[in-house]
N, C-alpha and C positions, 0 to 999 in steps of 0.2 A: 086683343090685338096690342094693346099696352105690353102683353107679358113679350111678343113677339119680335116687340121694338126695340124692347130691354136687351133679350137676351142676347144678342151678339155683343154687348158692349160689355158684359158682366168679363168673359176670359180678357179683355182689355187688361181690367186693373186687378187680374190676378198676379200673386206674386208683388206687390207695389208695398206690401205690408212695411217689409225695411226702408225700403227707400222713402215712405212718409212716416218714418220713426224719427224721434226727436235724440240726439246722439245723448243728449244730458240726461232727460227722463227717461228713457225708451221706452216713450210711448209715441202715438198718434201724434200729427203736429197740434198744437193748440194755440191758435192766432199764430201761426208760423209769419218768422220776419228772417231777411237774408241780410249777411255782414258784406262787410265790402270786396271780402277774400271771395264771396259764393257760396259760404256754405249756409244751408240753415237750420233753425231754431226757433224752438216756442220761446215767444215774446217773454212770459212769464219767468223763463228758467234762465234767459240771458240775463232778465233784469237782477234774478237773484245772484247770478254768478257773479256779476260786476257790480253787487252792490257794496257799498262803503270802500271802493277802487277811488283813488285822486290821477293814479296815471298806472302805467303797465296794461293798457287795455289787450288784449289777446284773443284769437278766435280759439274755440274751447278744441277744435277738432283739427285743426292745420297749425294752429297757435301763430299764425301771422298778428304782429304786431301792431297798433294803430298809437299814433302821437296823440291821439283825444277820443273820447267816448263818440264812436261813428253816429249820425242819425239814424236811427233804423226806421224803416218805412214796412206796413205790413203785405205781407205777399199774396196776393188777392187770387192769383191764377193756384196756386198751393194750398190757399184755404179751400178752393171750389174741388180740386180734386182729392182732397180730402173728405169733403162733404159726400161727395159720389161713392168716394170708397166705402165709406160709411154704412149709406144707403143703400148700396148692392151686396154690402157684407152679408145678410139674412138669406138672402134668394141664392148665392153663389154655389154650386153643386161643387167647386173644388175646395173653397174655405165655404167650413161651418159655424157660424158663430159660439163660440162657448161661453157658457153662464160663468156665476162667480165663484163654483165650485169645479168648475172644468166637464160640466156634464154637454151633450151638443144640446142647441133648440129644438130639435124635432123629436117631438115627445107626443107618443100614444093618447088618445082620448080614454082618461078613466071608464067613461060612460060606455060608450061603445068599442072601443080597444082599437078600432080599425081609422080612424079618420086623425090626423095629425091635430093635436089640441094646438088653439092660438093661444089662450090664457090659463094662467093658473092663480086658483083662489087658496089663498093665506091662511083663509077661517077653515074651507072645506077641504084643505088640503090636498087640493083634487084640480088633475087636468083636464081641460073642457075644452072640446071641438067649437067650429063656429057654431055650431047646431044646438048642441048640447051646452052653449054660454047664452043663450037667448034667455033662460029664466032670471040669471044674473046683471042680464042688461033691461031686462023688462019688470021682472017683479021688483016693488021695493023692498019685500020681505029679503033682497042679496043687497040691497044697496048700500048699506055695510060693509060689505065683504071686500076687503083689498085684492085687486087683479095685480099680475105681472106678467113676464113674460114666460113662457112654459118653463118650466123647469123640472129637473130630472131628480128622483131619490128625495123625494120630498121626505123621507122618512130622518134622515140625517138632518132637516132642520127643526124636527121635533126633539124634545128635552126627553130623554131618558128615563126620568124620574117621573116625570107629571103628564108625560104627552102631551105636551102645548106647545106651541111656536116657539121657537129658539130668537125673540125678538130685541133683546137689550146685550148691552157685553160690559162685563165688568173689568175694568182696566186692574184691580189690585188684583184678582184672580188670572188677568188673561184669557177670557174663556165667555162664549156667549150661554146666557140663560134666557130663561122663561118668565112669565108674568108672576106666576107662583113662586121662585126661586129669589124673588124680589127680598121676600120677606127674609130669608136666611140674610141676603146682602145688603141690605138696610143702611150697615154702617160703612159698605164699599160706594167706591164710582162708578156710577153707572150709567148708561145712555142708551138711545137706541144704534141698531145694529149699523144703518147707512153711515149714521152719524160718525161713528167709532170708524169704519171705514174711510170715510172722506178725512178722519183726523190721520189717523193710521200713513193715507196715503202721504197727507201732506209732511209728516214727519220723515218717512221716506226721502220722498223728495228732497226735504233739507238735508238729513243724511248723506244722500247723494251729490247732493251740490257739496258740501261739508267734504267730503271724500274724494270729490273732484279739485277742490280748491288747496287740500294739501297732496295730493297725488303732483299739482302743478309746482306746492312749493318745494316738494321734494324733486321734482326735474330739476326747478332752477338752482336749489342744492349743490346737485348731482354737477352742474355744469358750473357752479363756481368753484366747487371742490378741483373739479379738471381744472381749472386755470390758475386755480392758486397751486397747485401740485406740479404744471408748469412752469410756471413763475417760481417757484420754489427751485425746481431744477435749473433752471436758467442762473438764478442766483447765484447758486452753489458752483456752477459751471463757470459762473466770472471772478466768483473767489478764488475758485483752484488757480483759474488763470492768474491772478493778480497774484495768490500765493508762490506763483511756479517761477514768475518773471521778479518776486523779490527773491527769494532763495538764490534765482539766478547772477541777480545782482551782487548778492551775497558771498557768491561763489566766486563771480569776475573779483569783485575787490580783494579776497583772500588770494585768488591765483595771482592779481598784481604787484601787492605783495611777498607776497613769494618770488614770484620772478625778479621784482627789485631786488630783495636781500641775497638772492642767488648771483645775481649781475655781480652784486657789490665784491661779495666773495670772491667771485670768478675774477672779476679786475684787480683786487688785492694778491689773488694766487698769481695772477699776470705779470702783475710789477714788480713781486719777490721771485717769479721766476726768470722776468728778461735781469733783473739784479746778477741772478746765478748765472745766467750765458755769458754775460760781461766777465764776471769774476772767474768764469770757465776760459772764456777765451785770454785773456790775461794771463792766467796761469799756463795755458799752453804755449802761449808764446814766451814765457818767462822759461818752462820746459824744456823748450827748444833753443833757446839760449846757451842755455847749461848745458845740452848734451854737444853743444856747437864749441864751448870752451874744453870739455870733457875730452872732445874728439882731439882738439889740438893737441892739448894735454897727452894724451896717449901718440899723437904724432912724434911730439917733440919727444919723450922719451924713447923713442928709438932710433933719434938721430946720433949716428956714430960721431961725428965731427966734434971736437969739442966747440971748437969757435963757431959753430953754425947753431949747436945745442943753447949755447952760452946767449946769442943775440936771441933766440926764441923764447928761452926761457926768459929774457928779460922784459920782451913784450906780454909774454902773459900776466909777468906780476902786477901790470898795471892795468888788467880787467880783473875788478871785483865783480862778486854777485851775492845779493842780497837773501835772506832767508826767505821760505816760502810764506808769505801770511796769507791768512783766509779771514776776512772781513765779515763780523757778524750780519748775517741778513736772516730775518723773522718777519714774519705775517705780523699786521699791526696788533694786538690782539686787543686795542680799546675798541677799534672798529669792529671786530669778530663779536665781541662782546655785546658793543650797541645792537647791533643785529641779531644775535639769539635774544637778548633781553627783550626787543621787540617783537618777536617771534611768539617767545614764552607769554607774554603779556599779553599777545590778542588770543592766543587759546585760552589764558586764563580766564578772559572775559566770554570767551564763545564757551568755554565749560558752565562756568556760570550760570549764564543765560539758559543754556539748553536745559540744566539741570534744575531748575528752579522751578517749582511748583507751579502751577497753573494759575492757581489766584494769587500768588506773588507778582506773577507777570502784569495781572490784570493793575494789580494795586500798584503796583512801584515800575510798572514799564511806561517806554514812553508814548504818547498819545497817538493813535493814527494819523501820518501824512495826508492832507487836504490834498482838494484834485489840483491848485495851485502848485504844492511841494512836487506832487508825482509828476505833473508837466514839465518840471524843470529839471533837463538834464544832469544837472549837477548836481539834484539831491541826494543821498547817503542816510541810510541809518545813523542815529548817532552814535550807537553802541560801537559803530564800525568804520568811522569817518578815521581816515588815514590821512596825516600830515607829512609832507615832501620829504622831509628828513625819515622817512620810514619808520616812525615809530608811533603807537596810541596816541590817537587825542585825549585830551584829561575829560573831556565831557565821557567820553567811552567809560572809563573807569571810575570815574563818580558817577555815572547810572547806575553801574553795577553796585558802587558801593552803598548808595541811599536807597536800593532795593535790598539790598541787606541789611540797613539798618532799620526799614519799618516794619518788618518782622522776622524779631531774632528767632532763630533755630535753635531748639528744644535739643540741648544736650544730652547725652543717654545717662542712666542712674551709674555713680561710680559701681555699685557692682556688677552691669553688665558690662563692665571693660575693666580687663585685667590693668591697664595702666592707671588708671584712675587712681592712685593710691593718696592715701591720707596724708594730708600737710605736715602734719606732725612725724610721720614716720619718717619724712625727708630732712627734718630739721637733725634727726640723730647720725644721720649718714655722715660716713668719713666722706674726706674727699678722692679716695680709692672708688668710692662705691658711687661717688656722683660721675665722676668720669665715666662710667659704663653708658651714661647718655648723653657722650660728651658730641656735639656738633661743630662741623667746621664752617665757620663764617667770614665771608668778606665784604667787603665794604662797595655799593653801587654808587659808580659816580656820575650814573645820571641822575641820581638823586642828591648829590653834593652841592651845598652854597657856593659859589663863586668863590667866598674867602676860605674854603676847607681845602685843604691841602692833603691829596691821599697818596702815600708811598709804600713802600716796599708788597708792592704786588696786591694793593687795596688792602691793605690788613693794617695800615696806621694812618691818623687822623692828626691833622694839626690846623691853627690858625695861619693863613699864608697873608702877609702885610700886601703884597700885590694880589689883584684880583683874578682866580684863573679863568682862563679862554676857554669855558666848556662851553658846548654846543648845547643851544637850547634844547631843552625838553620837558614837557608836559609836567615830569615827574620831580623835576628842580627843584628844594626849597628856594624860596627869593626873599623871605624876612629873616629868619635866622639861622644861624652857621650850623645846620645839621644834614645827617647823613644817614641814610638805612643802611641795614645790610642786605647783601643781595638776595638771600636762603628767607624761605616764609614756611611757617610752621601753619598746617592747618588739622593734627592731631598730634598723637603723643608726646612722649618726654624729652626735651632737650634743655643743656646745659653749655655754657659757654662761658669764658671770664675775657677781662678786661683790663691791661695795667692802666694807671695812673701816674704821669707825671707832672708834677706841680700842677695839684688837681684844686685850684681856687676858684676856677669857673668853668665849670664842666657837666654833664649830666649824663646818663644811663639808662635805657628804658626799652620798652615795647610799644608799637603803634598799630594799628590795621592800615593797611595800603590805602584806604580811601579817606584818610587823614588829610585836611588841606594842607598848599603848598604855600599859601599868599595869606599872608597877613596877620596881626598876632594872635589869632584861633591858630595857625599852624604853627606854633611852640611847644615843645613837649611838655604832657602834664598841664597843659592851658583850656583842653577841650574832653570829651568824652571818648574819646579813640585810641588816649595813649597813658603808658602809666609808666614813673620816672623817680627813679632819685635824683637830685640835684648838689652839686656843692656851689657856695657862691662865699667868696672869700672863705671863713672860717665857719659858715654855718651850713648842714645838712639839712634836707627836707626833701620830703615825699609830696608826688604831685599828681594828682589825678581829677579832671573835670574842673581845673580852676582852682582848686582847693588845697591849701599847702599845712603838711604836717611837721611840725620841726622834729628832728632827730637828735638822740645823742650824737657825739662825733667820733669818728672812728679814725686811727692812725691806721685802716690798711691801704696798701697801696696796690691792691688785687682784687676787682669784685668779681663774685661769682653771679651768675643769673640764671637758675632754675625755672623753667616753664613747662608746665602740667597742662597741656590744653584741655583734655578731657576732665582732669581734675579742677579744672576753675580757679588756678592760684599762678603766680610767680612771686617769686623768693630773690631778694637781694643779697647777699654773704658777701662777709668780709673774708677774704682767703687767708690765713697762716695757720701755723702750726694745727690751730684750732677754729675751725669754721666758727664765723662770729654773725647770727642774724640782724640786719641792718632795717632791712622792714619787709611786709610780706602784704602783699594784694590778693584777694578774691574778688573771681568774678566770670558771668556766663559769656565766652567768649563766643562770637558769631561768625568772625571773619578770619581769613588767615593773620597772622602776624607778623610783623619783620624786627628784628632788633634795631634800634635806635640810639643815636647819639646826637650829642650837641656840646660844643665846643667855644668856648668865647674869648679867653684873652689869650696872648701871646705867648710863645712858649709853654703852653699847656698841649699835651700830648697823651692821647690814647689809644693803646695799643690790643688787639685781636692775640690772645693766646694762641698759638698752636698747639692743641690739647692731643694727648695720644691715649 
């Protein structure tokens, strides 16, 4: 009757093994508990999974996170379902319980070979039905024989060598052994098979938990990498937008500078053209007047009557005409030169900045603007600030100069450059040979001190008693009466000559464009950016880096300057029938060089010779 009542409930539990399996240990639930998200796990498995965590608790199945470790209660209903499933498992026709070796529990009795075995004797190594099991249960002789659920293939549980039951497990050799094998394994770590199985199960469960934790960490790491990748892309996009806006601003500044320069030239052109139009109108009227007088004379000459002719001729004598005069009208060359020099200076600074190595930009460049600076619509990069007079600001040129001074560029060896000829070879050259390197030099009035008077198309300089009304310019000298040449030299060999008149207070030399324009350091030779020779009364000296070297006097009134940029030297020569060496400098030039001049006393005149 009991079998009839139990039979209908068995099919209802069939197929529930997967639902009653813990997703951590993959075994039937043991003391199942339920998480707040509704999933069930073995209580011990969940304890091992959450062990050592202080925060970041999450469901192992759906990964729902909890602010703190949940208070878990035992699921009593699920416990009963698991117990019923386990009790119904052996008698179920659909699912047959499997032994430790995978064999089915329904084993025939070894005595009668008909009935199903109820137990297996591990000593007799045979399975018995209930009838033939009675001696083992009733007779004291079989009391020590261990019984277990029916097992199939008992021969697999015997030692192949000693025909004894495999009762022990050798951990070192990872194999099951019998009691006789213990002698040969006496130095090994051995133990009963059930104990070894329990230990292995525990190890595998711990390993499974460890793998689950590693998988969880790997998933979190993947999520973190995706977040970092997205953040990197967003940051790069923002930086590109900022760069785009910076370059647009630079382009706008240069376009504004170009428009202002072009506008000034157009205004100057219009002014001159208006003058030409006025002169054209005056000359047209003059031509008409002359034409009227000519017609009157021709008409008078056709008169036949003497009296009438004389009267008309007397009137014509009173009419006088003047020769045609065309006034000189020309563009303001000073204005055109100023505009062009501003554009040229801006181009040089942009070229230096763009062609500069990235490392030098990072070391010598200006610091990035702050958020407040960027928010200010008046902010502009220092290297590209433009003043209202259409000239480059001093900060831009100084910034480039300071960057160039921080890391001197290494010049190529002389052997790699055919122009880098030795210094001694130039000392033996004649003036005709030096004229092969002649350079046309003019003076840059934007650098001239207010007491320096320029004349002869900016090729002659002298001291003016009355300060000149030069326009303010960031490159103008304000401390010493000095002026630079308009041309700059960044490579090659160049030669020019200067004629002296009353050379009692004057100086001739070269300098970097980044040399100071204000203060005592702006005087030629009193800094590391300039080289010169100087006449002070009857004394001649060579100056560089504020160090003076007295030189023997010379009567030469014309001085030749030879610059070899790649060769790294500059020579000052007294020009006459035979060249006379005054002084020579050796240096490793790192910036563009400009001819430089100093005049002090009234009456001193320096003239640039126009060499052919």
